[in-house]
C-alpha positions in Angstrom: -72.0 -46.6 -32.1 -73.9 -43.4 -32.7 -75.2 -42.6 -36.1 -74.7 -38.9 -35.7 -71.1 -37.6 -35.4 -71.7 -33.9 -35.8 -68.6 -33.8 -38.0 -70.7 -32.7 -41.0 -72.3 -29.8 -39.3 -70.1 -27.3 -41.2 -71.0 -28.8 -44.6 -68.0 -31.1 -45.0 -67.6 -34.8 -45.1 -64.8 -37.3 -45.3 -63.8 -39.4 -48.3 -62.3 -42.9 -47.8 -58.7 -41.8 -47.2 -59.6 -39.1 -44.8 -59.8 -36.1 -47.1 -62.5 -33.6 -46.0 -64.5 -32.2 -48.9 -67.7 -30.0 -49.2 -70.9 -32.0 -49.2 -71.7 -30.1 -52.4 -68.7 -31.5 -54.3 -69.2 -33.3 -57.5 -67.7 -36.5 -56.0 -70.3 -36.5 -53.2 -73.1 -35.8 -55.7 -71.9 -38.8 -57.7 -72.0 -41.3 -54.9 -75.1 -39.7 -53.4 -76.9 -40.3 -56.7 -75.7 -43.9 -56.8 -77.1 -44.3 -53.3 -80.4 -42.8 -54.5 -80.4 -45.3 -57.4 -79.7 -48.2 -55.0 -82.8 -47.2 -53.0 -84.9 -47.3 -56.2 -83.4 -50.7 -57.0 -84.5 -51.8 -53.5 -88.0 -50.5 -54.3 -88.0 -52.6 -57.6 -86.8 -55.6 -55.7 -89.7 -55.3 -53.3 -92.3 -55.4 -56.2 -94.1 -58.7 -56.3 -93.7 -58.9 -60.0 -89.9 -59.0 -59.5 -90.0 -62.0 -57.1 -88.1 -64.1 -59.7 -85.6 -61.3 -60.2 -84.8 -60.5 -56.6 -81.4 -62.2 -56.7 -80.2 -60.2 -59.7 -81.6 -57.0 -58.2 -79.7 -57.8 -55.0 -76.6 -58.4 -57.0 -77.1 -55.0 -58.7 -77.4 -53.3 -55.3 -74.2 -55.0 -54.2 -72.4 -53.6 -57.3 -73.8 -50.2 -56.7 -72.3 -50.2 -53.2 -69.0 -51.2 -54.8 -69.3 -48.3 -57.2 -70.2 -46.0 -54.3 -67.0 -47.1 -52.5 -64.9 -46.3 -55.5 -66.5 -42.9 -55.9 -66.1 -42.2 -52.1 -62.4 -42.9 -52.2 -59.9 -40.1 -52.6 -58.0 -41.0 -55.8 -54.9 -39.0 -54.5 -54.6 -41.1 -51.3 -53.0 -44.5 -50.9 -55.9 -46.2 -49.1 -55.0 -49.1 -46.8 -58.7 -50.1 -46.7 -59.6 -52.7 -49.3 -62.2 -51.4 -51.8 -64.2 -54.2 -53.5 -63.5 -54.7 -57.2 -65.9 -54.2 -60.1 -65.3 -56.7 -62.9 -66.1 -56.9 -66.7 -68.2 -59.9 -65.8 -70.5 -57.6 -63.8 -71.3 -55.7 -67.0 -71.6 -59.0 -68.9 -74.2 -60.2 -66.4 -76.4 -57.2 -67.1 -76.1 -57.9 -70.9 -77.0 -61.6 -70.3 -80.0 -60.7 -68.2 -81.2 -58.2 -70.9 -80.9 -60.8 -73.6 -82.9 -63.3 -71.5 -85.6 -60.7 -70.7 -85.8 -59.7 -74.3 -86.6 -63.2 -75.5 -90.2 -62.9 -74.4 -90.7 -59.2 -75.3 -92.3 -57.9 -78.5 -89.8 -56.0 -80.7 -89.6 -52.4 -79.8 -91.2 -50.3 -82.6 -92.2 -47.1 -80.8 -90.8 -45.0 -77.9 -92.2 -46.2 -74.6 -93.4 -43.7 -72.0 -93.1 -44.4 -68.3 -96.4 -45.8 -66.9 -99.0 -48.4 -67.1 -98.5 -49.8 -63.6 -96.7 -48.4 -60.5 -94.0 -51.1 -60.7 -93.2 -50.2 -64.3 -93.1 -46.5 -63.3 -90.7 -47.3 -60.5 -88.5 -49.0 -63.1 -88.4 -46.0 -65.3 -87.7 -43.7 -62.3 -84.7 -45.9 -61.5 -83.6 -45.8 -65.1 -83.6 -42.0 -65.1 -81.7 -41.8 -61.8 -79.2 -44.2 -63.3 -78.7 -42.0 -66.3 -78.2 -39.0 -64.0 -75.6 -40.9 -62.0 -73.8 -41.8 -65.3 -73.8 -38.2 -66.4 -72.4 -37.0 -63.1 -69.7 -39.7 -63.1 -68.7 -38.8 -66.6 -68.4 -35.2 -65.5 -66.3 -36.3 -62.5 -64.1 -38.2 -64.8 -63.2 -35.0 -66.6 -61.5 -33.7 -63.5 -60.5 -36.8 -61.5 -59.7 -40.5 -62.3 -62.7 -42.8 -62.4 -62.5 -46.4 -63.5 -63.9 -47.0 -67.0 -65.9 -50.0 -65.6 -67.9 -47.7 -63.4 -69.2 -45.7 -66.4 -69.7 -48.9 -68.4 -71.7 -50.5 -65.6 -73.9 -47.5 -65.1 -74.5 -47.2 -68.8 -75.5 -50.9 -69.1 -77.6 -50.7 -65.9 -79.7 -48.0 -67.4 -80.3 -50.2 -70.4 -81.2 -53.1 -68.1 -83.6 -51.0 -66.2 -85.4 -50.0 -69.4 -85.7 -53.7 -70.5 -86.7 -54.6 -66.9 -89.5 -52.1 -67.1 -90.7 -53.6 -70.3 -90.5 -57.1 -68.8 -92.5 -56.0 -65.8 -95.2 -54.6 -68.0 -95.2 -57.9 -69.9 -95.4 -60.0 -66.7 -98.1 -57.9 -65.3 -100.2 -58.1 -68.5 -100.4 -54.3 -68.9 -100.0 -52.6 -72.2 -96.9 -50.5 -72.6 -97.7 -46.8 -72.9 -96.2 -45.6 -76.2 -95.5 -42.1 -77.4 -97.9 -40.9 -80.1 -96.3 -37.7 -81.5 -98.6 -35.0 -82.8 -98.3 -34.4 -86.5 
């Protein structure tokens, strides 16, 4: 099978269901941003500090592929292809993991700036991309059906990525960079 098909050379792509849409459409922007996020999660999974968290990060990558499949499906078509399900337990898993990570972290008393170590910075970049994906999906939901769980998962995932960044700083023994506003 060839990777290139030349079917997108005119700026169109196909949704699951066969509908052709411009590559600049909001729906494509949504699942493209989720794909970008998934790449950053892979980068986080490859950080040595995250060796004990590789399984949860792989689980997150799997769920992001599920979300991408949902977003890549034409909501107006009866699709014969089975699309994987997202469950409330997927959101609950992120909450459980955040609670577990927070057990060893100092209470948050100041705003935290990205930085302190490359792995921590990667975590904050992933968080920002996640928030962008969430904003785009919310925008898409204004014009087309999107499952509530998709928005909930992305919202909780951005929170998880913030806590993960703090946990990585803790595990690496680096001080968190805090915001010191001018007065």
